N, C-alpha and C positions, 0 to 999 in steps of 0.2 A: 726335294731332289735326292736321289740316292747317293750315299757316300761309302767310301772304302772304310772299314772300321778295323779290319786286322789283315796282316800279310804275313805269312809264315812260308818257310821252305824246309825241305829235308832231302837228305840222300836216300834215294831207293835203287831199285835194279830194274834193268829192261829186260826184254825177252831173251837176250843173249847172256843174262847174268851180269852185265856190265853196269857199273855206277851210272846213274843219272840224278837230274834234280826234279823234284815235284814241288809244285808251289801251291799254296791255299790262299785264296783272297776270299774275304768274308765282308759283305756289305750290309749296311744297317744291321750290324750284330746278328743276322740271321741266314743271310743267302750266300751259300757256299760255291764258289767256283774253284775247281781242282783240276791241275793239269800236270801231267808227267811229259818232260821232253824226249823225244826219240833220238836215234842217231843212226847214221848210215855207215856201211861197209865200203861201199863204192862212192868216194867223195871226190867232187869237183874242186879243184884248187882255188876258185873263186868263190866258194861257199862262206858263210859266216863261220867263224871259229866257235867249235861247240862250247869249250871251256878254256878259260885262261890258264897256260901251262898245262892243258890237258887234264885239269883237275877240278871236278864237280864240287869240291869241298871249298875252292877258292871263289866260285860263284855263290855258293851259300853264304861264305863270310861277307862278301860284298852286298848281298841282299840284307843280311842281317844289319850291317852298318848303315844301310840307307833306307830301311823300312819305312821310317817316319815320313819320308819324302812321298809316299804314296797314300798315306792316311788322309782321309776327308776328300779325296779325288773322287770324281764321277766315273764310274767303272764302264759306263756306256760311251765316254769319250775317249774312244781308242787313240786319238792323236795326243791328247794329254798324257796318257799312260806312256805312249811312244816317247814323247819329249821328254819325260821324266828319266827314263832309262837312258835316254842319249844325253841327258845332262850330266850322267854319272860316266858314260862312255861315248866319247865323241868319234871314235875310231870309226871306219866304214865298214868293219867285219865284226864289230862287237868283240874285239880281241881283249879288252879289259873285263868286261862282265861275263863274257860267254854268249853266243846266240843261244844255247839251250835255255839260259835263264830269260832272255828276251822273250822266246816263244812261250815258256811257262807262264811268266807274268802276264803278257797281253792277252792269251787265251783264258786263262783263269779269271782275268778281270771281265771279260766278255761273257763267260759263262755266268758269272755272279750277276752281272747286270740283267741277262736273259732271265735269270730265276727271279729276280725282282720284280721284273716287269710281266712276268708270267708268259713269256713268249719263248719259242724254240730258238736256238742259237741261230740257226740258218737266217731267220727274219731279222736279225740284228746286223748280220753280214751284209744283207741286200735286201732293200724293201721292193717287192715287187708284187703284182697282182697274183701270179701263179708261178710255181716252179716246177722243173722236171728232175726226176733222178738221173744222176750219171750212170751209165752202164757199168757195172762191176768188172774189172780187168784183173784176173787172177793168175797166180803162178802156177803152170802145169809142171815144169820141169827146171831144174836149176842147175848153174854151174858158174864158172868165173869166181868172183870174189864171195859169192854165197854158198859154194860147195867146196867139197875137197878134191884132192888128186883124182885123176881118172874121169872126171866129170867133164862136159863140154867146155870150151872156151867161152862161148856165148853164154852170157850171165842169166838170162831167163827167157824161155819160152812161155807165152801167156794165151789166155784164152778170154774172149768175151763173147756173150750170147746176144750178137747184134740183131737177132731176128725176135728176141722176147718181146713180149707185150706188157708185162709186169715185172716189177722189181724182184718179186719172189720168184717168178719163173727164170729169170737171169741168174740169180743166185743159185737156184737149184740146178739149172743147166751146167754151171761152173762145177759144182759139186760132183754131178754125174761124170763128167769128162774126167775129172781128176781121179775120181775111184776106179774108173775103167782103164784109165792110162796104167795104173799099177798092175793090173792083170795083163796087160799088153806087154810091160816091162817084163814081168815075170816069164813070159812064155819064151823070151828071147834070151833071159838070164836067169837061170835056176838058182844063183847065187845071191840075186838081189835081196838085201836085207831089209827093204822098205826105207832106207835112208832118205831124208828130206834136208834140203837146204834152209838157210836162215828164214826165207819167208813162205816154207811150206810146200814148195815145189819138190817132186821127187828128184833125187840126185843119183842116177845110175852111172856106171862106169861105160860111157859110149862117147863117140866122136860127136861133132855138131851135125852131120848130116843124119845119121842114124837117130839122134834126138828129136829132130824135126820131122822124119819120116814116122817115128813112134807117135807123136803127137797127131800128126795128120791123119794115120790109119785109125788111131782111136776114135777120132771123130767121126770119121768115115763108117766105121765099124757099128756106131750107135744111131747111124742113118742121118747124119747131119752132112749138109753140103758147105765146104769151107767158102766163106763169104757171103753166106745166106743166112741160116740159122745160127752159126757160129763162126767167128773169125779169129785167126791166129794172129799172134804178134810177137815181136822180139824185141828185147832189150839187149843190144849188142855191147853196151858198156864199152865201147872201142877205146876209150882212154886207158883202160887197164891193159889194153894190147899194144899201144903206141910206143914205141922206142924212139925218143927224141934223138939219140945220137945216131942210129940207123936210118932215121927217117922212114921207117917202116912199122907196119902191125906184126906183131910177132905173136903167133898163135902156138905157144909152148907145148900145149898137150897135145894139139893135132899135128905139130910139126911142120907148120909152114910159115911164111912171111908173105905180106901183102905190101906193094908199094900204094901210096895213095890211089893211083887210078885202078889198081887191082882190088883194092878195098871197096870202092865204089861199085865194081863189077860184081864183087863177092856179094855185097849187101842187095844189088839189084837182083841177082840170081834168086836169091832167097825170097825176097818179097814176091818176084813173079811166080816162081814154082809153087809156093805155099798160099798164094793169094792173100798175104797179109794186109790187114787194114791199119796196122800199128808197127811202126819202125823206130825204136829211140836209140839215140846216139850211134847211129851206124859208122860215124867217123869220129875222130878225137875232138877234144872239147875247144879247139882253137881253129878247127878246120870250117871256118863258115862258107867259104867259096865251095868246098866239096859238098857240104850239106845242101847248098842251092842247087847243085847239079841234081842230087836225088829228089829235091822237091819239085823240081821242074819235070823230072822225068815221070813221078808217081803223084799226080795232082790228086787223086782219089783215095790214096793211103794218108794216114797221118804221119807224116815224117816229123819226128818230135825230137824237141832239144830238151836235155836235162843237165848233163854236164856243160852243154854249149850254153845254156841260158841261166842256169842256177838260181832261178827266181829272183833275178837281178834286173831291174827295170832297164838298166843302162845296156847290159848284154843282149835283153830282147829286143830293145830298139834297135842295136846293131844287126841282129838277127833279121827283122823285119826290113830294115832298108837294104839288106843283101839277099832277100828272098831265101834265107836259109833254113826256114822250117814253116810248116803250116800249122803246127801243134807244139805245145810247149807244157812240160811238167810243172806243177806247182807243189813245191814242197816248203812248207813255212818255215822250216828250220834251215833251210838254205839261206834264207833272207834273214832269219833270226826273229824279228818283230811280225806279229800278224799284220800290223799297219803296212809294213813294208811289202808284204806278200799281196795284200789286197790292192795296193797301187799297181804292181806287177799284173795282177788279173785285170785290172781295168785296161791297161795298155793292150794286153791280149785280146780282150773282148772289143775294144774299139777298133782293131785292126784285123778282126777276123781270124785271129789265131786260137784254134780249138785248146781248151784247157784240159789237163788230166791232173786231178788232185791225188797225191801219191803219199802212201805211207814211207817208212824207212824200215830197213832190216831189222834194226834193234827197236823193238816197240813196246807199247803197253797196252793195257785193256782201255785205255781212253777211245772214244769215239767221236771226238771232236772233229776230226777230218771229213766225216760224213756229211756234217753240216756245212763245212767249209766248201766242199765240193758241190753240194746243192746251191750254196749262196752265191757262188762265183759263176754259176752256170756252166760247170765242167761237163764235158761229155762223157769221160770216163773216171772211174774212182778206182786207181790202183791200190788194192788193199789186201792182196793175197786170196787164199782160199781157206786153208786149214790151219789150225793153231789158235789157242784161245784169244791171242792178242789180235789175230785177223778176224776171227769169226764175230768178236765183240763189234766190230765195225760193220760187219754184214747184218747181224742181227739189229743194229740201230737203224740200218735202211728199212728193215722190215716194220720196226715200230714206228717209223716216220710215215709208212705206207697208210697209216690211219688218219694222218692229216690231211684235211680237206684242200689245202692249198697246193700240194704236191700233185701234178696231174701226168701220169704216165712216165715213160723214161725219154732220155735225150735221143734226138735225131742225129746220126753222124752223117 
């Protein structure tokens, strides 16, 4: 039986230059699993706490003090690894050890186990006879918490090659649209300096409507039909606009405010006009009833919870009972532990909730989430388009295309 023989952590930096924790787990003195924890800019209030007191160094100190508890454990037994972490931290949100540490330890253990068994990581996540690739969902244009002043209030305008037959075609289509969008922006703004947001989307100075029109026109100029070869999506990240005191969505950059009813109409008009197949967090993180109205109105679009469901099994069950979404984001670091994230995925799959495995804005060159997306039967893989930390994940998809068990792309 495979045993953990070494565990070590270190403080490194993510794609934004912020400190984070990386964990190495070695099994049988030779099989290395290494994982770096990501971090989000737009963070739901019900997510796991990344680091105790906001300090990665504190998570590292706790790991060093408790490292012996992991030695001799079987790295493939994710429940045992998870239980060991929770024996150190019994809080519901990993506020003592940090969700980032739980993320890094659980995934590093699974990677070490995969190497020991000579299997790809996705096979350890889910044993199936065959798998499909999730379709890459990439950032075309960024605003909100991911970009600076003058950019749209809407956080992300996204692209997915919904008509692609192979994973390589899907990836290259996203690259093509992203490159063409820069040219389209330059036509309308000669002062555009090719600025990009945290996740690689272009960050021009324009309002929400112009941003959407630019993306739609770019697709059409390339000969694509929206909703056919390619589809646009929007991450509204509406919790960042929600003003609890006013009970309104405040779009400071665009200069308007929406009541909850107006917000539903605002999101609906965008979904209809641009034939979106994907709408994420169109209302704030506690507006389960308002989300259910959108889900009922657009059954053929992926009305997706992120801040709403925060990779939390209880929140997802609430959303399911209220009909609040038909799709949900899977971000392991929202849950903290990979074990908890996979329990969330099981509930989603059992209830016909489409999964979207997602990166965070502060990333590393780790490519584990490509395997997690495949292993959880995710329909989409939200991993950006450009930037080394994003391309690393896309390139891993291309490598995995050589694996006989993965047959084609997901059907949405």
